[in-house]
C-alpha positions in Angstrom: 0.0 0.0 0.0 1.6 3.2 -1.2 0.8 6.2 1.1 2.0 9.8 0.7 1.6 12.2 3.6 1.6 16.0 2.8 2.0 18.7 5.5 2.6 22.4 5.3 5.7 22.6 7.4 7.7 20.4 9.8 8.0 22.8 12.8 8.0 21.5 16.3 4.4 21.0 17.1 1.7 18.4 17.8 0.5 17.9 14.2 4.0 17.5 12.9 5.0 15.0 15.7 1.8 13.1 15.0 2.6 12.9 11.3 6.2 11.6 11.8 5.0 9.1 14.5 2.3 7.8 12.1 4.8 7.4 9.2 7.3 5.6 11.5 4.6 3.3 12.7 3.1 2.5 9.3 6.6 1.7 7.9 6.6 -1.3 10.3 3.6 -2.8 8.4 4.6 -5.4 5.8 2.7 -3.6 3.0 3.7 0.0 3.9 5.4 2.2 1.4 5.5 5.7 2.9 6.5 9.0 1.4 6.4 12.6 2.9 6.0 16.0 1.2 6.4 19.2 3.2 6.8 22.9 2.7 9.8 24.7 4.2 10.0 24.7 8.1 10.3 28.4 8.7 9.4 30.1 12.0 10.6 30.4 15.6 9.0 27.1 16.7 12.0 25.0 15.7 12.2 22.4 13.0 11.7 18.6 12.7 13.2 18.4 9.2 16.3 16.8 10.5 14.3 14.1 12.2 12.3 13.5 9.0 15.5 13.3 6.9 16.9 10.7 9.4 13.7 8.7 9.1 14.1 8.5 5.3 17.9 8.3 5.2 17.9 4.6 4.1 15.2 5.1 1.4 14.9 6.6 -2.0 15.9 10.2 -2.4 12.4 11.3 -3.5 10.7 9.7 -0.5 11.0 12.9 1.4 10.4 16.1 -0.6 10.4 19.8 0.3 8.4 22.1 -1.9 9.6 25.7 -1.3 6.4 27.3 -2.5 4.2 25.3 -0.1 4.0 28.1 2.5 1.5 28.8 5.3 0.3 32.3 4.4 -2.1 32.7 1.5 0.0 33.6 -1.6 -1.8 33.1 -4.9 1.3 32.7 -7.1 3.2 30.4 -4.7 0.0 28.4 -4.0 -0.5 27.9 -7.8 3.1 26.7 -8.2 2.8 24.4 -5.1 -0.4 22.9 -6.5 1.3 22.1 -9.9 4.4 20.7 -8.2 2.2 18.5 -5.9 0.2 17.2 -8.8 3.4 16.4 -10.7 4.9 14.6 -7.7 1.8 12.6 -7.0 1.6 11.5 -10.7 5.2 10.2 -10.4 4.7 8.5 -7.1 1.3 7.0 -7.9 0.2 6.6 -4.3 -2.8 4.5 -3.4 -3.6 6.9 -0.6 -2.8 10.6 0.0 -3.1 11.7 3.7 -2.9 15.5 4.2 -2.3 17.5 7.3 -2.7 21.1 8.3 -4.6 23.9 6.5 -2.7 24.9 3.4 -1.3 21.4 2.6 -4.8 20.0 3.4 -6.4 22.2 0.7 -3.7 22.1 -2.0 -2.7 18.5 -1.3 -6.3 17.1 -1.7 -6.9 19.1 -4.9 -3.6 17.9 -6.3 -4.3 14.3 -5.4 -7.7 14.5 -7.2 -6.1 15.9 -10.3 -3.4 13.2 -10.1 -6.0 10.5 -9.9 -5.2 9.2 -6.4 -7.8 6.6 -5.5 -8.1 7.5 -1.8 -7.8 11.0 -0.2 -7.8 11.5 3.5 -7.5 14.8 5.4 -6.4 14.9 9.0 -7.9 17.7 11.1 -5.4 18.6 13.8 -7.0 21.9 14.6 -9.7 24.2 13.2 -9.0 26.7 10.5 -12.4 28.4 11.1 -14.5 29.1 14.2 -15.3 31.9 16.7 -11.6 32.9 17.0 -11.7 34.2 13.4 -13.3 37.3 12.0 -16.3 37.0 9.7 -14.4 37.4 6.4 -11.6 34.9 7.4 -14.3 32.5 8.5 -16.1 32.8 5.2 -12.9 32.2 3.2 -11.6 29.3 5.2 -15.0 27.6 5.4 -15.5 28.0 1.7 -12.1 26.5 1.0 -12.7 23.5 3.3 -16.1 22.9 1.7 -14.5 22.9 -1.8 -11.7 20.5 -0.7 -14.2 18.3 1.0 -15.8 17.4 -2.4 -12.7 15.4 -3.2 -12.1 14.0 0.3 -13.0 10.3 1.0 -12.4 10.4 4.8 -11.4 12.7 7.7 -9.3 11.9 10.7 -9.9 14.1 13.7 -7.9 14.3 16.9 -11.1 15.3 18.8 -14.8 14.8 18.4 -15.1 18.5 18.6 -13.7 18.8 15.1 -16.3 16.4 13.7 -19.1 18.5 15.2 -17.6 21.7 13.9 -17.3 20.5 10.3 -20.7 18.8 10.3 -22.3 22.0 11.7 -21.1 24.1 8.7 -22.1 21.4 6.2 -18.8 19.7 5.6 -18.9 16.0 5.1 -21.2 13.3 6.5 -21.0 11.6 10.0 -19.7 8.4 8.5 -16.8 10.2 6.9 -15.2 11.1 10.2 -13.0 9.0 12.6 -11.7 10.3 15.9 -8.2 9.1 16.5 -6.4 10.5 19.5 -2.9 11.9 18.7 -0.6 9.2 20.2 2.9 9.8 21.5 5.7 7.8 23.1 4.3 7.4 26.6 7.3 5.9 28.3 9.4 9.1 28.9 6.3 10.8 30.5 5.3 7.8 32.6 8.9 7.8 33.9 9.2 11.5 34.4 10.5 12.6 37.8 11.0 15.8 39.7 14.5 16.4 38.5 16.0 18.7 41.1 19.1 19.3 39.0 16.9 20.6 36.1 15.0 22.8 38.6 18.3 24.3 39.8 19.4 24.9 36.2 16.2 26.9 35.6 16.4 28.8 38.8 13.7 26.9 40.5 13.9 25.7 44.2 12.7 22.4 45.5 9.8 24.1 47.4 8.5 26.1 44.4 5.0 25.3 43.2 5.6 25.1 39.4 2.8 25.9 37.0 3.8 24.7 33.5 2.7 25.5 30.0 4.0 23.7 26.9 3.2 25.6 23.7 4.5 27.9 21.0 4.4 31.5 22.3 2.0 32.5 19.6 -1.5 34.2 19.2 -4.4 32.3 20.7 -2.2 30.1 22.8 -3.2 31.9 26.0 0.1 32.9 27.5 -1.1 36.4 28.4 -4.2 35.0 30.1 -2.0 32.6 32.1 0.3 35.4 33.2 -2.8 37.3 34.4 -4.1 34.3 36.3 -0.7 33.7 37.8 -0.4 37.3 39.0 -3.7 36.8 40.9 -2.5 33.8 43.0 1.1 35.0 43.7 0.2 37.1 46.8 -1.3 34.0 48.4 1.2 31.5 47.0 4.5 33.4 47.0 6.5 30.3 46.3 4.6 29.7 43.0 6.5 30.0 39.7 5.4 29.9 36.1 7.4 27.9 33.6 6.9 28.4 29.8 8.3 25.6 27.7 8.7 26.8 24.1 9.3 29.9 22.1 7.6 32.1 19.5 7.0 35.5 18.0 5.0 36.9 20.9 7.7 36.2 23.5 8.7 39.9 23.7 5.1 41.0 24.2 4.7 38.5 27.0 8.0 39.6 28.6 6.7 43.2 28.6 3.5 42.1 30.3 5.5 40.2 33.0 7.5 43.3 33.7 4.4 45.6 33.8 2.9 43.2 36.4 6.2 43.2 38.5 6.6 39.5 37.9 10.2 39.6 36.9 12.0 36.5 38.2 8.8 34.7 38.8 8.2 33.5 35.2 10.8 31.3 33.5 11.3 30.8 29.8 13.1 27.7 28.6 13.1 28.7 25.0 12.9 26.0 22.4 13.1 22.5 23.9 13.7 19.4 21.7 10.7 17.0 21.7 12.8 14.4 23.5 13.4 16.8 26.4 9.7 17.8 27.0 9.0 14.9 29.4 11.9 15.9 31.6 10.5 19.4 31.9 7.0 18.1 32.6 8.5 16.1 35.4 9.4 19.2 37.4 6.0 20.8 37.1 3.3 20.5 39.8 0.5 21.1 37.4 0.0 22.2 33.7 -2.2 25.1 32.6 -3.2 25.4 29.0 -5.4 28.4 28.4 -5.5 28.1 24.7 -8.3 29.6 22.6 -8.2 27.0 19.8 -6.7 23.7 18.7 -8.4 20.4 18.4 -6.7 18.8 21.3 -3.3 20.0 22.6 -0.8 17.2 23.1 0.4 19.1 26.2 -2.7 17.9 28.0 -2.3 14.1 27.6 1.5 14.5 28.1 0.9 16.2 31.4 -1.5 13.5 32.5 0.9 10.8 31.4 3.4 12.3 33.9 0.7 12.3 36.6 0.2 16.1 36.5 -3.2 17.7 37.0 -4.4 20.1 34.3 -6.3 23.3 34.1 -7.6 24.2 30.6 -9.9 26.5 28.8 -13.0 24.8 27.4 -11.7 25.0 23.8 -12.5 22.6 21.0 -11.8 19.1 22.3 -10.2 19.9 25.7 -13.2 18.4 27.6 -12.4 15.0 26.0 -9.3 14.7 28.2 -9.6 17.5 30.8 -12.4 15.8 32.8 -13.9 18.2 35.4 -13.0 17.1 38.9 -11.4 13.9 37.6 -8.2 14.8 35.7 -8.3 18.6 36.2 -10.5 21.7 35.9 -12.1 23.0 32.7 -12.6 26.8 32.6 -14.8 28.9 30.5 -12.6 30.4 27.9 -11.3 33.9 28.9 -12.2 33.5 32.6 -8.8 34.2 34.1 -10.3 34.7 37.6 -11.7 31.1 37.6 -8.4 29.9 36.3 -6.6 31.6 39.2 -9.1 30.0 41.7 -8.4 26.5 40.3 -4.7 27.0 40.3 -4.8 28.2 43.9 -6.8 25.2 44.8 -4.2 22.8 43.3 -1.4 24.7 45.0 -3.0 24.2 48.4 -4.0 20.6 48.0 -1.3 18.1 47.1 -3.7 15.2 47.7 -6.1 16.5 45.0 -3.1 16.9 42.6 -2.2 13.3 43.1 -5.8 12.1 42.7 -6.2 13.9 39.4 -2.7 12.8 38.2 -3.4 9.1 38.9 -6.8 9.2 37.0 -5.2 11.1 34.1 -2.3 8.6 33.8 -4.7 5.7 33.6 -6.8 7.4 30.9 -3.7 8.3 28.8 -2.2 4.8 29.1 -5.5 3.4 27.6 -6.0 6.0 24.8 -2.8 7.7 23.7 -0.2 5.1 22.7 1.4 5.5 19.3 0.5 1.8 18.6 -3.2 2.4 19.1 -3.1 5.5 16.9 -1.3 3.8 14.1 -3.5 0.7 14.3 -6.7 2.9 14.0 -5.4 4.7 11.0 -4.1 1.6 9.3 -7.5 0.0 9.7 -9.3 2.8 7.9 -6.6 2.7 5.2 -7.4 -0.9 4.6 -11.1 -0.4 4.6 -10.9 2.5 2.1 -8.4 0.7 -0.1 -10.6 -2.4 -0.2 -13.6 -0.3 -1.3 -11.5 1.0 -4.2 -10.2 -2.5 -5.1 -6.6 -1.8 -4.0 -4.6 -4.8 -3.1 -1.9 -4.7 -0.5 
C-alpha cells in the first residue's frame, strides 16, 4: 500500500510530531510504502526536518520532498506553483492513498491528489481553520475552501470529536466520513518523568517552588497572556509559585513586557525551544499544567501532562473536555475567565492530595488511549477499509 503524507511545514508541534510518528509506525507494516511531502519549516518554533531526513535516510531520495512554494500564508502565485508541483509529484509517485495534514497542505494536497487520480484521499484535522476565534471574512474564506476541498475527500481523521461536530455543523462531510483518533505519542518518557532537582536548579527553581507549567509555542491564541494574568492573581497567596513556559515564539517579547508591567520579573521562567525528546523531563518538574488556549483540536500538552501524573487546568476550547475531565483529571474553565483559572490553580497549589488524585486518574486514561501503537492501528484499519472499497490490493 503506497501512502504519501503531505504537511505544510515540519516545525516543532503536535500535528508534525503526530505525522512523523504515524509514518514511523506505518513503515513497520509489511505492506507499507511511505513518502512525505512538506513545505519549508520556517518560524521560531524549531524544525523537525532533521528528524524527517533521518527517518528517510535509508530510502529513495524522493521519499521525502520539500516544496519551497508550499507556505503557510495565502500567496496566490506560490499556491498555484505548489499545486502544480504537488500534482506532478503525485503523478510520479502513484500513491494508493494521500493523507494530508494542516490547513494549506490540506487544501492544495487534496486538490492535487484528485487531479493526479489518487484513489483514496484522507484529510487529518489537527485543529480548526475556522471558528469563533476568526473574523467573519476569514471564516467565510476558510469555510468555503474547506467545503470545496471536502468534495474530493474520502475520509477525515480528527484528533477530537469537537472537530467532527464543527465540520458537520457548517455542512462539511457526513458523519460516517469522520473517525476520531487521539494523537498518540511515546508514553514511556512521560510515565517515567520525575521531579529532577538538577533541572530545577538549572532553571532557577527551588525544591519548594510550586511550578505551573505551560508547553506551547508563544503565539497568538495560545493563551500565554491569560495565564500570566491568572498567575499574578495567585502569587500574593502562594508566593512560592512559579510559572514555567516551555517553548518559544513570535510573541515572547510581548509576554515579557506584560510580565515586567505586572512586576513578575524572576517569577516567570522561559526555557526557550526545547527538543521534543526533552519535553518529558520538563513536565516532570511541574506540579500542574495550565493550558489556556483559545483554539486547537486537542493539545498534546494535556495528555502529556496527565501521562506524567500532573493535573491540568484548561480553557474549554474545542476538544479539551475530551481529556480534561472536570474534577477527575483537572479543571475545565470557561474560555477567557482568568479569575476562575486563578481560583483553580490556587486550589491545586494548596491541595497536594487533589493533585495526586487527578494525576493518577489522568495517567490511567492516557495509558489506555494515547499510545502510538493504538493511533497507528486505528489509521491503518481505515486505510485498509478505504483501499478495499477502491479495489486496491496490499
